[in-house]
C-alpha positions as CSV (number, residue, x, y, z in Angstrom):
1,M,126.3,75.6,98.8
2,T,123.2,76.5,96.7
3,L,119.5,76.6,97.3
4,S,117.0,74.3,95.6
5,L,115.0,76.9,93.7
6,L,113.9,76.4,90.1
7,P,115.8,78.7,87.7
8,R,112.5,80.4,86.7
9,L,112.4,81.8,90.3
10,A,116.1,82.6,90.7
11,A,116.4,84.3,87.3
12,G,113.9,87.1,87.8
13,L,115.1,89.1,90.7
14,L,118.2,90.9,89.4
15,L,117.1,93.8,87.3
16,A,118.6,95.8,84.5
17,G,119.4,99.4,85.4
18,S,119.2,100.8,81.9
19,M,115.6,99.6,82.1
20,L,115.0,101.4,85.4
21,G,115.3,104.7,83.5
22,A,118.1,105.8,85.7
23,A,121.4,107.1,84.3
24,P,124.6,105.5,85.4
25,L,126.0,107.0,88.6
26,A,128.5,109.7,87.9
27,A,132.2,109.0,88.1
28,A,134.3,110.5,90.9
29,D,134.6,114.3,90.7
30,D,137.7,115.6,89.1
31,G,138.6,117.5,92.2
32,P,140.6,115.6,94.8
33,L,139.2,114.1,98.0
34,A,141.4,113.9,101.1
35,I,140.8,111.6,104.1
36,V,142.7,113.3,106.8
37,G,144.1,112.0,110.1
38,A,142.8,108.4,109.9
39,T,144.7,105.5,111.4
40,V,145.4,103.6,108.2
41,F,145.4,99.8,108.1
42,D,146.6,99.4,104.5
43,G,145.7,95.7,104.1
44,T,149.3,94.4,103.8
45,G,149.6,93.5,107.5
46,A,151.8,96.4,108.2
47,A,151.3,98.3,111.5
48,P,148.6,100.9,111.3
49,R,149.7,104.5,111.0
50,V,148.2,107.9,111.0
51,A,148.1,109.3,107.5
52,T,146.3,111.4,104.9
53,V,144.9,109.6,101.9
54,V,144.4,111.7,98.8
55,I,142.1,110.5,96.0
56,R,141.6,111.8,92.5
57,D,139.5,110.3,89.7
58,G,138.6,107.3,91.7
59,R,142.2,106.3,92.5
60,I,144.5,106.8,95.5
61,V,147.3,109.2,94.6
62,E,149.0,109.8,97.9
63,V,149.3,108.2,101.3
64,T,151.3,110.7,103.4
65,P,152.0,111.2,107.1
66,D,151.9,115.0,107.1
67,G,148.1,115.3,107.5
68,K,147.9,118.0,104.8
69,A,145.1,118.1,102.2
70,P,145.8,119.4,98.7
71,R,144.4,122.9,98.0
72,G,140.8,122.7,96.8
73,A,140.3,119.2,98.0
74,K,137.1,118.0,99.6
75,V,138.1,116.9,103.1
76,I,136.9,114.0,105.3
77,D,138.1,114.6,108.9
78,A,138.9,111.0,110.0
79,R,140.8,111.7,113.2
80,G,140.1,109.0,115.7
81,K,138.8,106.6,113.0
82,A,140.4,103.6,111.3
83,L,140.7,103.5,107.5
84,I,140.8,100.0,105.9
85,P,140.5,98.8,102.3
86,G,137.0,97.8,101.2
87,L,136.1,94.2,102.2
88,F,135.6,91.4,99.8
89,D,133.1,88.6,99.9
90,L,134.1,85.9,97.4
91,H,131.1,83.7,97.8
92,T,127.6,85.1,97.7
93,H,124.2,84.2,96.1
94,W,122.0,87.1,95.1
95,T,118.9,85.0,95.3
96,P,115.2,85.7,95.9
97,A,115.4,83.4,98.9
98,G,118.1,85.4,100.7
99,E,118.1,88.1,103.3
100,P,117.4,90.6,101.9
101,N,116.0,89.1,98.7
102,T,115.9,91.9,96.1
103,T,118.9,93.3,94.3
104,P,118.8,96.9,95.4
105,Q,118.5,95.9,99.0
106,I,121.3,93.3,98.7
107,A,123.6,95.9,97.2
108,T,122.8,98.4,99.9
109,A,123.3,95.8,102.7
110,Y,126.8,95.1,101.4
111,V,127.8,98.7,101.0
112,K,126.6,99.6,104.5
113,S,128.7,96.8,105.8
114,G,131.9,98.0,104.1
115,V,131.9,95.3,101.5
116,T,133.0,96.8,98.1
117,T,133.7,93.7,96.0
118,V,131.6,90.4,95.8
119,N,131.4,87.3,93.7
120,D,127.8,86.3,92.8
121,F,127.6,82.6,92.2
122,H,123.9,82.4,91.4
123,E,123.1,83.8,87.9
124,Q,122.6,82.4,84.5
125,P,125.0,83.8,81.9
126,E,122.2,85.1,79.8
127,S,121.5,87.6,82.5
128,Y,125.1,89.0,82.9
129,A,124.8,91.8,80.3
130,P,121.5,93.4,81.6
131,R,122.7,92.9,85.2
132,R,125.9,94.7,84.5
133,E,124.0,97.6,83.0
134,W,121.7,97.8,85.9
135,L,124.4,97.8,88.5
136,K,125.7,101.0,86.9
137,S,122.6,102.8,88.3
138,L,123.1,101.6,91.9
139,V,125.3,102.3,94.8
140,T,126.7,98.8,94.9
141,P,129.8,96.8,95.5
142,H,131.7,95.7,92.4
143,V,130.1,92.4,91.3
144,N,131.9,89.5,89.7
145,F,129.6,87.0,88.0
146,A,130.6,83.3,88.2
147,A,129.6,80.8,85.5
148,R,128.4,77.6,87.1
149,I,129.6,74.2,85.9
150,S,128.7,70.9,87.6
151,T,128.1,67.2,86.7
152,P,124.8,65.6,85.6
153,G,122.8,65.3,88.8
154,G,125.6,67.1,90.7
155,H,125.3,69.8,93.3
156,G,124.2,73.0,91.6
157,A,122.8,71.0,88.7
158,D,120.1,69.6,90.9
159,W,118.0,72.7,90.5
160,G,119.4,74.6,87.5
161,D,119.0,73.8,83.8
162,Q,121.9,74.0,81.5
163,A,121.3,77.6,80.7
164,T,122.1,78.2,84.4
165,T,124.5,75.4,85.4
166,I,126.3,73.6,82.6
167,W,126.7,69.8,83.1
168,I,130.0,68.1,82.2
169,N,131.5,64.7,82.9
170,T,134.4,64.4,80.4
171,P,137.4,66.6,79.5
172,N,135.9,67.3,76.1
173,A,132.7,68.4,77.7
174,A,134.7,70.7,80.0
175,R,136.5,72.4,77.1
176,A,133.2,72.7,75.2
177,A,131.6,74.4,78.3
178,V,134.3,77.0,78.4
179,E,133.8,77.7,74.7
180,K,130.1,78.0,75.2
181,L,130.6,80.6,78.0
182,K,133.1,82.9,76.2
183,P,130.4,85.1,74.5
184,Y,129.0,85.9,78.0
185,Q,132.3,87.0,79.4
186,P,132.0,85.6,83.0
187,D,134.4,86.9,85.6
188,L,135.2,83.4,87.0
189,I,134.1,79.8,87.0
190,K,132.4,78.0,89.9
191,A,133.0,74.3,89.5
192,F,130.7,72.1,91.6
193,T,133.1,69.1,92.0
194,D,131.9,67.5,95.3
195,G,128.9,65.2,95.4
196,W,129.1,64.6,99.1
197,R,126.3,67.0,99.9
198,Y,127.4,67.8,103.4
199,G,127.3,64.2,104.7
200,V,123.5,63.9,104.4
201,A,123.4,62.1,101.0
202,P,125.8,59.7,99.2
203,D,128.6,60.9,96.9
204,N,127.5,59.7,93.4
205,T,128.0,62.8,91.4
206,S,131.6,64.1,92.0
207,M,133.6,65.4,89.1
208,D,136.6,63.2,88.2
209,G,140.1,64.6,88.2
210,W,140.6,64.5,84.4
211,T,137.5,66.5,83.8
212,L,138.4,69.1,86.5
213,S,142.0,69.5,85.2
214,A,140.6,70.0,81.6
215,L,138.2,72.6,83.0
216,T,140.8,74.6,84.9
217,D,143.2,74.5,82.0
218,A,140.6,75.8,79.5
219,A,139.3,78.4,82.0
220,H,142.8,79.7,82.7
221,K,143.5,80.0,79.0
222,A,140.4,82.1,78.8
223,G,141.6,84.3,81.7
224,W,139.2,83.1,84.3
225,K,139.9,81.9,87.8
226,V,138.3,78.6,88.9
227,L,136.8,78.3,92.4
228,T,135.4,75.0,93.4
229,H,132.6,73.8,95.7
230,T,134.3,71.2,97.7
231,V,133.8,70.4,101.4
232,T,135.7,67.2,102.0
233,A,139.4,66.6,102.6
234,D,139.7,64.0,99.8
235,R,138.0,66.2,97.2
236,G,140.1,69.2,98.4
237,L,143.1,67.2,97.4
238,V,141.6,66.4,94.0
239,A,141.0,70.1,93.5
240,A,144.6,70.9,94.4
241,R,145.9,68.4,91.9
242,G,143.4,69.7,89.3
243,G,144.8,73.2,89.2
244,V,141.9,74.9,91.0
245,D,142.7,78.5,92.1
246,S,140.7,78.3,95.3
247,L,138.3,76.2,97.3
248,A,135.0,78.0,97.6
249,H,134.3,76.4,101.0
250,G,136.2,74.9,104.0
251,L,137.0,71.3,104.3
252,Q,134.9,69.9,107.1
253,D,134.5,66.1,107.1
254,R,137.7,65.5,109.0
255,D,140.9,67.1,110.1
256,L,143.6,67.3,107.4
257,T,146.7,65.3,108.0
258,A,150.1,67.1,108.1
259,E,150.9,65.5,104.7
260,E,147.7,66.7,103.2
261,V,148.3,70.2,104.4
262,K,151.7,70.2,102.8
263,A,150.3,68.9,99.5
264,I,147.6,71.7,99.4
265,A,150.2,74.3,100.3
266,A,152.5,73.1,97.6
267,S,149.8,73.3,95.0
268,K,149.4,77.1,95.6
269,M,145.6,76.6,95.9
270,A,143.8,79.1,98.2
271,M,140.8,78.5,100.4
272,I,137.6,80.6,101.1
273,P,136.2,78.8,104.2
274,T,132.7,80.3,104.3
275,L,132.5,79.6,108.0
276,A,129.5,82.0,108.3
277,V,127.2,79.6,106.5
278,Y,128.3,76.6,108.5
279,D,128.2,78.3,112.0
280,P,125.9,75.9,113.9
281,D,124.7,78.8,116.0
282,K,124.1,81.3,113.2
283,G,120.9,83.2,113.3
284,G,120.7,83.0,117.1
285,A,119.5,79.4,116.9
286,G,121.5,78.5,120.1
287,A,122.8,75.1,121.1
288,K,120.6,72.0,120.5
289,P,122.6,69.2,122.1
290,D,119.8,66.6,121.7
291,D,119.5,67.2,118.0
292,P,121.7,64.8,116.0
293,R,121.9,67.2,113.0
294,Y,123.1,70.0,115.4
295,R,125.7,67.7,116.9
296,Q,126.9,66.8,113.3
297,S,127.1,70.5,112.4
298,V,129.2,71.2,115.5
299,A,131.6,68.4,114.7
300,K,131.9,69.5,111.1
301,F,132.4,73.1,112.1
302,G,135.2,72.0,114.4
303,H,137.0,70.3,111.5
304,A,136.5,73.4,109.4
305,L,138.0,75.7,112.1
306,H,140.9,73.4,112.6
307,N,141.7,73.1,108.8
308,V,141.5,76.9,108.3
309,K,144.3,77.4,110.9
310,A,146.4,74.4,109.7
311,L,146.3,75.6,106.1
312,F,146.9,79.3,107.1
313,D,149.9,78.3,109.1
314,A,151.3,76.3,106.1
315,G,151.1,79.4,103.9
316,V,147.8,78.7,102.1
317,P,146.1,82.0,101.1
318,I,142.8,82.3,103.1
319,G,140.2,84.5,101.5
320,V,136.8,85.7,102.8
321,G,133.5,84.5,101.5
322,T,130.2,83.6,103.3
323,D,127.7,81.8,101.0
324,A,125.4,84.7,101.9
325,G,121.9,84.3,100.5
326,M,121.7,80.8,102.0
327,P,119.4,80.3,105.0
328,S,120.2,82.4,108.1
329,T,123.3,83.9,106.3
330,P,122.3,87.5,105.5
331,H,124.1,89.6,103.0
332,G,126.5,92.2,104.4
333,T,126.6,91.3,108.1
334,S,127.7,87.8,107.4
335,T,130.9,89.1,105.8
336,Q,131.6,90.9,109.0
337,H,130.8,87.8,111.0
338,E,133.1,85.7,108.8
339,L,136.0,87.8,110.1
340,E,135.0,87.0,113.7
341,L,135.0,83.3,112.8
342,L,138.4,83.5,111.2
343,V,139.7,84.9,114.5
344,R,137.9,82.1,116.3
345,A,139.8,79.7,114.0
346,G,143.0,81.1,115.3
347,L,143.9,84.0,113.0
348,T,144.7,87.4,114.6
349,P,142.3,90.3,113.9
350,S,145.0,91.8,111.7
351,Q,145.4,88.5,109.7
352,A,141.6,88.3,109.3
353,L,141.5,91.8,107.9
354,V,144.3,91.0,105.4
355,A,142.3,87.9,104.4
356,A,139.2,90.1,103.7
357,T,141.2,92.6,101.6
358,A,144.6,92.0,100.1
359,T,144.5,88.2,100.0
360,S,140.9,88.1,98.6
361,A,142.0,90.5,95.9
362,R,145.0,88.3,95.1
363,I,142.8,85.2,94.8
364,M,140.7,87.0,92.2
365,A,143.8,88.5,90.5
366,E,142.4,91.9,91.3
367,D,145.3,92.9,93.6
368,A,146.9,95.3,91.1
369,D,143.6,97.2,91.2
370,R,142.4,97.1,94.8
371,G,142.6,95.3,98.1
372,T,145.3,97.6,99.7
373,I,145.6,101.3,100.4
374,A,148.5,102.5,98.2
375,P,149.0,105.0,95.4
376,G,147.5,103.8,92.1
377,K,144.9,101.6,93.8
378,R,141.2,101.9,93.4
379,A,139.8,104.1,96.2
380,D,137.4,101.5,97.8
381,L,137.8,102.4,101.4
382,V,136.0,102.0,104.8
383,L,136.2,104.2,107.9
384,I,135.6,102.4,111.2
385,D,134.8,103.8,114.6
386,G,137.3,101.5,116.4
387,K,140.4,99.4,115.9
388,P,139.4,96.2,114.1
389,W,143.1,95.0,114.0
390,E,142.9,94.8,117.7
391,T,139.2,94.0,118.3
392,I,137.6,92.3,115.3
393,G,134.1,93.1,116.6
394,D,134.8,96.7,115.7
395,I,134.4,95.7,112.0
396,Y,130.6,96.3,112.5
397,K,131.2,100.0,113.4
398,V,131.2,101.2,109.9
399,S,131.2,105.0,109.8
400,Q,131.8,106.0,106.1
401,V,132.3,104.1,102.9
402,V,134.0,105.3,99.7
403,I,133.7,103.4,96.4
404,D,135.6,104.4,93.3
405,G,136.6,107.5,95.2
406,R,133.0,108.6,95.8
407,P,131.6,108.8,99.4
408,V,128.5,106.5,99.3
409,I,127.7,105.9,103.0
410,G,128.1,108.2,106.0
411,S,128.8,111.8,106.5
412,G,129.3,113.7,103.3
413,A,127.7,111.0,101.1
414,P,124.6,111.9,99.1
415,A,121.4,110.1,99.7
416,L,121.2,106.7,98.0
417,P,119.7,106.9,94.5
418,A,116.1,106.0,93.9
419,A,117.3,102.8,92.3
420,N,118.6,101.6,95.6
421,Q,115.2,102.3,97.2
422,A,113.1,100.4,94.6
423,K,112.6,96.6,94.7
424,Y,111.8,96.2,91.0
425,P,111.9,98.5,87.9
426,A,108.9,99.9,86.1
427,P,107.5,97.2,83.8
428,V,107.6,97.5,80.0
429,K,105.3,96.4,77.3
430,I,106.1,93.8,74.5
431,E,104.5,92.7,71.3
432,P,102.1,89.8,71.5
433,L,104.1,87.1,69.7
434,L,106.4,85.3,72.2
435,D,107.7,82.4,70.0
436,D,106.8,80.8,66.7
437,F,110.0,78.7,66.8
438,E,111.1,80.0,63.4
439,R,114.5,81.6,64.3
440,A,117.4,79.7,62.9
441,D,119.6,80.7,65.9
442,G,117.4,78.9,68.4
443,R,116.2,82.0,70.2
444,S,112.6,83.1,70.8
445,A,110.8,85.6,68.7
446,L,111.6,88.0,71.6
447,D,115.4,87.3,71.2
448,T,115.5,85.5,74.5
449,L,117.0,82.1,75.4
450,R,114.4,79.4,76.1
451,L,114.9,77.5,79.4
452,E,114.2,73.8,80.2
453,T,112.4,74.0,83.6
454,G,112.4,70.4,84.7
455,D,112.0,69.2,88.3
456,G,114.9,69.4,90.8
457,G,116.7,67.0,93.0
458,I,119.3,64.3,92.6
459,D,116.9,62.2,90.6
460,R,115.7,64.5,87.8
461,S,113.4,63.9,84.9
462,V,115.4,63.7,81.7
463,E,114.0,66.0,79.0
464,I,115.0,67.1,75.5
465,T,113.6,70.1,73.7
466,Q,114.2,70.5,70.0
467,I,112.7,72.4,67.1
468,V,110.9,70.1,64.6
469,P,109.1,70.6,61.3
470,R,105.3,71.2,61.4
471,G,104.4,70.3,57.8
472,D,103.4,73.4,55.9
473,D,103.1,75.4,59.1
474,G,106.8,76.0,59.7
475,H,108.3,74.6,62.9
476,A,107.3,73.8,66.5
477,L,109.0,73.0,69.7
478,Q,109.0,69.4,70.8
479,L,109.6,68.3,74.4
480,A,110.3,64.6,75.1
481,A,110.8,63.5,78.7
482,R,111.4,60.4,80.8
483,M,110.0,61.2,84.2
484,A,112.0,60.7,87.4
485,V,111.0,57.9,89.8
486,K,109.3,60.2,92.3
487,D,106.0,61.8,93.0
488,R,105.1,64.9,90.9
489,A,107.9,64.4,88.4
490,Y,107.8,67.4,86.0
491,A,109.2,68.5,82.7
492,G,108.6,71.8,80.9
493,F,110.1,74.8,79.2
494,A,109.8,78.6,79.6
495,V,110.1,81.5,77.2
496,P,111.6,84.5,79.0
497,L,109.9,87.8,78.0
498,T,113.2,89.7,78.4
499,R,116.8,88.7,78.2
500,G,117.8,86.5,81.1
501,S,114.3,87.0,82.7
502,V,115.6,90.2,84.1
503,Q,113.1,92.9,83.2
504,P,109.4,92.6,84.1
505,V,106.7,93.0,81.5
506,D,103.2,94.5,81.9
507,V,100.7,92.1,80.2
508,R,97.5,93.8,81.4
509,R,96.7,95.1,77.9
510,Y,96.1,91.5,76.9
511,K,93.4,89.0,77.9
512,G,95.4,85.8,78.1
513,V,97.8,83.3,76.5
514,R,97.1,81.4,73.3
515,F,99.2,78.7,71.7
516,D,98.9,75.5,69.5
517,L,99.4,72.2,71.4
518,K,99.8,68.7,70.2
519,G,99.9,65.9,72.7
520,P,97.4,64.0,74.9
521,G,97.0,64.5,78.6
522,A,97.0,67.2,81.2
523,F,99.5,70.1,81.1
524,V,100.1,73.3,83.0
525,V,100.7,76.9,81.8
526,R,102.5,79.2,84.2
527,L,103.1,82.9,84.2
528,N,106.2,83.5,86.3
529,G,106.6,86.9,87.8
530,L,109.1,88.7,90.1
531,A,107.1,88.2,93.2
532,G,104.9,85.2,92.4
533,S,103.7,82.7,89.8
534,W,100.3,81.8,88.5
535,A,99.2,78.5,86.9
536,A,96.3,77.2,84.9
537,S,95.6,73.6,83.7
538,V,94.9,72.7,80.1
539,N,94.2,69.4,78.3
540,G,95.9,68.3,75.1
541,V,94.8,65.9,72.4
542,A,96.6,63.6,70.0
543,G,96.5,66.1,67.1
544,W,97.1,69.9,66.9
545,A,94.6,72.1,68.7
546,A,94.4,75.8,69.5
547,V,94.5,76.5,73.3
548,E,93.3,79.8,74.8
549,V,93.8,80.5,78.5
550,P,92.4,83.7,79.9
551,F,94.2,85.4,82.7
552,S,91.2,84.8,84.9
553,A,91.9,81.1,84.8
554,F,95.3,81.5,86.4
555,A,95.6,80.8,90.2
556,P,98.5,81.9,92.4
557,V,101.2,79.2,93.1
558,K,102.8,78.9,96.5
559,E,106.4,77.9,95.9
560,G,109.9,78.5,97.2
561,G,108.6,79.9,100.5
562,R,106.8,82.8,98.7
563,A,103.3,83.5,99.7
564,D,100.4,83.5,97.2
565,K,100.3,86.8,95.4
566,P,97.1,88.1,93.8
567,W,97.2,88.6,90.1
568,S,98.5,92.0,89.0
569,G,99.9,91.3,85.6
570,D,102.6,93.9,85.8
571,D,105.7,91.9,86.8
572,I,105.7,88.9,84.4
573,V,109.1,87.6,83.3
574,Q,108.3,84.1,81.7
575,V,105.6,82.0,80.2
576,E,106.1,78.3,81.0
577,I,104.4,75.2,79.6
578,G,105.0,71.7,81.1
579,G,103.4,68.6,82.5
580,T,103.5,66.1,85.4
581,R,103.4,62.4,84.8
582,G,103.8,59.3,87.0
583,P,107.2,57.9,88.1
584,G,109.2,56.5,85.2
585,Q,106.6,57.4,82.6
586,T,107.3,59.2,79.3
587,M,105.8,62.4,78.0
588,T,106.0,64.0,74.6
589,F,104.2,67.2,73.3
590,E,104.7,69.9,70.8
591,V,103.9,73.6,71.0
592,D,103.8,76.4,68.5
593,N,102.8,80.1,68.1
594,I,102.8,81.2,71.8
595,R,101.4,84.6,72.1
596,F,99.3,86.9,74.2
597,Y,95.9,87.8,72.9
């Protein structure tokens, strides 16, 4: 699942730590740490046992029953507590529409819930490098970034441009997409292969089996796992035949047959059911038996629960993911709720814990590094006041959390760093020239990747941006579009002010935006910030004309559920130019020399 937010909004809320001015968090101390007397559930499914776990340099070095700590070790007295491996959440969206909705608070929510590894399915590859640097300054789970690949008009491509979600519909395009992604070094691929859209719209955008097989083959050769967005039984079978490593959702349109269960099990494909996002009563909404959509949700959820148990019994690996960041699916606590729902589906509490630890690690090929409590493994550990292998609700009773051998939550842990308390980093200043379209590599004058910011939905306006000659004045950007057949069809482009629209810029030393425009009609200029956007209208003519828009002409835009925000000028991440035309109409314009003045 994904949320219909334009990439200009989704891109700006994960922030680079090197730009926060905070040094990376220190590695684990050289001296040992001993967790003494805990009842250890090691993640393998073995019976819990009382033991002492000794940690050095971020790794577990001993798990012994004698209860003795090494001389000079720092000691955590864990008598009466449960010790489990850190939890995984293999399907999250760190989006500004989530709960919470800013990166430091999202990271904190996961850590406080005992979640120490997550997959983030929401980000454009251009932002990976600055995000990875920023995460070093936070107390945070380990974050794997998923590159997004869909079909033209497909789910996930209905709001993102191709800098965020690559569109493919042939095997050759699939292989080209993998090559395009290699410089960004994603941690995995999310393939949106199912156009069913949860039974509320027709399937006219699903990825064919040949394209999916080519994608998984190319991704595996690059060393990346492939998880696929699929929610129907038929498409689940296509994914199994296509070599997908794991479904990223449960199958919920009908109960699988015994033969289909056997086929999926034989394929070795795993499943991450994300029951939390589909729980019809999530968020305390309560039953609404007279609402047909609620009744449909209950029916689909019943299929999802049934299929989880059927596949689990057949030996299909079941991992834990939530789709957190989607409506009424908060970060952190939804992961804990997912374990409750796996138990509701028929797994035992012990089996649910294994799903959230060892099995999830294996799905991501991280099981040699983490996911169980054993010598040599990364010391990502959670102390619980209770026995979650008996009562799964005890998973909420997090007492202490250790990540990379460092206590980060609970007794003995230092206060969270300032970076975890902030929402956004301090803004920076940039030079006035944003883009003169003269770079041969296609990047802006600020060394950022321009974005096409067209409208969203199944029926999208078709736009092409390209660099064209401008006579003796160098080059310009030309945008040509055929508008979708709908009201307020839109096409435009944005120049990020920092790489991946990650770091905010303070533009208050300038008076406004200036650029050259060629093209008749009405257009809009937007300044997109971390907490709001501001827009001003301009009119173009057939020939080239200089356009100057003072900041005083910009008015706040209400969009994506965000309230109007008064102009501050200290958190801008993009300058965008575009236009709206009637259904089916065409629009062409050229722009050059975008700068602040």
